[in-house]
N, C-alpha and C positions, 0 to 999 in steps of 0.2 A: 155782655160779651157780644161781639159782632158776629154776623153770619159767617164770615170767612174764618174767624177764630173757632167757632163751633164746628164748622166743617173740618178744619185742620185737626181739631182735637178728636173728633169722631174717627177720622181717617187714621190717626195715630193709634187710637184704641183698637181699631180693627186690625191694624198691622201687628200690634203687640199680641193680640189674641191669636193670630195666625202663627206668630213666632213661638208663642208659648205652647201651642199644640203640635207644631211640626217637629218631626224627629229627624232634623237635618244631620245630626251626628251619625245616625245609623246609615243614611244614604251616603254620606261622605266616606265612612269606613268601608262600605260596600264598593264604592267607586274606586277607592284607592287600595283595596285589598288585593291579594295575590291573583285572584281569578280574573279581575277586570282591569287592573292598573295598566297593563301593556296596551290594551285596546283603547282605554280612555286617553292615554298619552299619545297614541297614534292619531287620534282624532283632534287633539288640541293643536292650535296654531303654534308654529315654531317660536314666533315672537308675539308678544302681546303687550299692550301698554300697561303702565302701572295702574293698578286698580285697588279698590278697597277690599274686594274679595277675589280670590283666585278663581279661574273658570270652573274647577272642580267643586269649589265651595258654592258658587252660584248655581251650578247644576243641581247639587244636592239640596239646596234650599228650594229651588224650583220644583223638584220632584216631590219633596215633602209637602209643599203647599198644594201642588196639583193633585196628589193622591190622597190628601187628607179629606175627610168628609167636610162638606160645606158648612159654613157658619149658619146658625139658626137665623131665620128671617128677622127676628127682633134684634139681632146683632148688627144688622145693616143700617 
């Protein structure tokens, strides 16, 4: 396996580990719940380009990742 393949595989494994431990659904439900939905919609751009993830989904994934405890050093 080449160095680039090893690096890509390792990066993919790290991203998968983050995705597995992130509670993005909880953040998404919080952001789109009755208490916050109007404020979140107010802050979203009126028009945005076609994306794989909507802005609220992206924000919820970011929050889950940022607020999650860091991976162990041996996972890096």
